N, C-alpha and C positions, 0 to 999 in steps of 0.2 A: 504494500500500500504506500502511495506517495505521501510524504509528509506535507501537511498543509499548515503553514504558520497562522493563517487566518482561523482555521478550525481550532487550533491549539489555544490561541489567545481568546477566542470566543468562549471556549470552555472555561478557561482560567478566569475570565471576567465575570462569567455567570456565577462561578464558585465564590469569587470575592464578594459579589453583591449579596450572596446568601450568608456569608461568614462575617462580614465587616461589622455587623452590630451584635455579634455573639458576645455572651458574657464571659468574664474571666473564668467562671465556673465551667463553662462549656469548653473554653480553650484549654484549661488545665486538664479537664477530663480527656480531651483528645490526646494531649501529650502523655498523660498517664497510660492510656491505651497503647499509644505508640511505643512507649518504653517497654511495656509487656510484650508486644509483638516483636520488638527489636531484640529483647533478651532471648526470645524463642528462636531467633534467627542467628544468634551469635556464632555458633559453630559453622553454619553454612557460610556466613560472611567471612570469617577468618580463612576458611579453606579456599573460597573463591578469590580473596585478595592474593593469597599465595600463588594460586594457579595462574592468575591473569597478570599480576605485576611482578612476580618473582620475589616478593618480600618474604623473608624467612617467617615460618609459621609462628614463632615466638613473638616477633614484632607485629605480625598481623593480629594476633590475639591481643596484644597491647593496644593496638589502634582501636579494635572493637571495644575494648574496655573503656577507652577514653570516650568513645562515642556514647556509651551508656551514661557516663558522667556528664557529657554535654547535654543529653536529653534531660537528665535529672536537674541540672542547674537551670535549664530553661524553664521547666515547669515550676520550679521554686521562684524564679524571677517573675513569672506571671502573677503569682500571688502577692508579690511585694511591689510590683510596678503598676502605678495607677495615677490617680489625681494627686496633685501637689498643691499645698497652700503656698501662696506667694505673699511675702511681707509687703503688702501694698500700702498700708497706712503709715508710711514713713514721712509723709508730708501733711501739713495742716489741712490742705484741701481734700485729703483722702481719709480724714478721721471718720470712723464709723463704716468704712468700706472694707470689703474683703475681696480677694481675688484668688481664683483657682486655675491652675494650669492643667489642661487635659491634652492628651495625645490621641490621635486618630490614625488608623491604618491608612497607608498611602494608596495601596492598590496592588496590582499584579507585580510580583518580583521575578525578574529573570536571574536565576542563579547559575553561574558557570563555574564548574569545579574541576580540579586537576587530578592527575593520576597518582601522585605520590602518597596521598592519604585519601583514597576514593570514598571512604565511609565517613571518617570523622570530619573532614573539611566540608563534605556535603551537609552533614548534620549541623555544622556551624551556621549554615545559611537556612536550611529547611526548617529546623525547629524554631528559631526565633521568629521567622516570618509567620508561621502558623500561630505562634503565641501572641503575636502583635495584631492578628486579625487579617493578615494578608493571604492571598493565594500565590502559588509559585509555578513558574515554568522552569523546570530544572534541565539544564543542558550538562550532563555528566561527561567525564572524560571518555574518549573512544577506546582507551586501552583496557578498561575493565567493565565491559558491557553487562556481563552476568552479575557481577557484584552490584552494579547500580540497579539492575532489575530486581534483585533480591531485596535490596534496601527499600526500593519503591513499593514492593509488594507488602513489606511490613507496615509501612505507612498506610497503604490502601486498605489492608485488613483492619487496622485500627480505626480508620475513619468510618468504615462500614459498621464496625462494632458499635460506635457511638452515634451513628446516623448523621455524620458530618458530610458536607458536599465533597466532590472530587477536587481537593485543594492543591494537589501536586500533579501537574502535567509533565511527564517526562519526554524530553525531546532529544533523542539520540540522533543528532543531525550533523551535517557538515558545517564548517565555519560560515559559509555563505548564508545558510538558512538561519544560523544563530544571529548573524548580523541583522537579518530581516526582522527577527524577533526583537532585537535590542532597539532598533530604530522605530518600531511601530509605536504609535501614540498610546496604545492600550497598555504598553509596558510602562509602569510608573517608576520603577527602580531597577537598576542593573547592578548586580554584585558579582565581581569577577575575582577569582584567585588563579594565578598562573604567571605566564612569562611577562617580562617588562615590555617586550615588543608588542604583544597583543593588547596589553593593558593601555599602552600609550595610544595605540590605534583607536581603542574604544573611547579614550578620553577626547580624541579629536572628533570622532564620529558622532559622539553623543553630547556635544557641547550644549549645556543648559539642562540636561536631564540628570537627576540624582544618580550618582555612580560611586560605588565603593570599590576600591582596588586593593588587593594584597598581592604584591608583585615580588617575584624572586625566582629561584631556579635551583636545580641540582647540578653541581659542578663536580662530577665524579673524576677522580684522578687515579691512574694505575701507576704504581712505582715498581720498577724492576730491580734486580739485585745490585745493579751498579749505582744506585742512588743512596747516598749516605744520609741526607736530610732533606726535608721539604718544609716550606713555610707558606 
């Protein structure tokens, strides 16, 4: 089936409209169900990370454990993160007045995640977006497709359990299709973790659109027996 950016974003927008006014009770309930489904998938996820990325199984299990901690921290943050009182009556003209700061979900988030931590770095984006009341179009790395599908399946099982809309649309697509998703007006926020080259391109491409970037890279070095030291 040919991927349709329009159909993907239409589904994500509909899910956002259904979720944006959800209570913190509902959002926390979804994250709790997601954590249960995630824990049931931990062995599968660790095995798939190793098979697809070559990461040693001990490190893969460590990444999966960090993912559970990420989900736990997010659901705890949902309970603590809400309205804030603002010290407004610091001027004579404001005596007797009170002010409250409220935050509202922005919309559909495009989350683009890398290969080196295909589970935990995805959870860094997916879980907070759901907790904030947003929906997500997730463009995972191409190097670990089965790992990504297994993680998505855990979230999908959780949302079905609690009766939430289809909040995560997974888009395993080429860069050109990802750019189309990023540029579309229905995408409210783009969150990218990956190379500096791609990040700077997105910065230019999406001028004026909310964009979060975590840029870096893996610079592996092989030393042979003739090398005494390296810095």
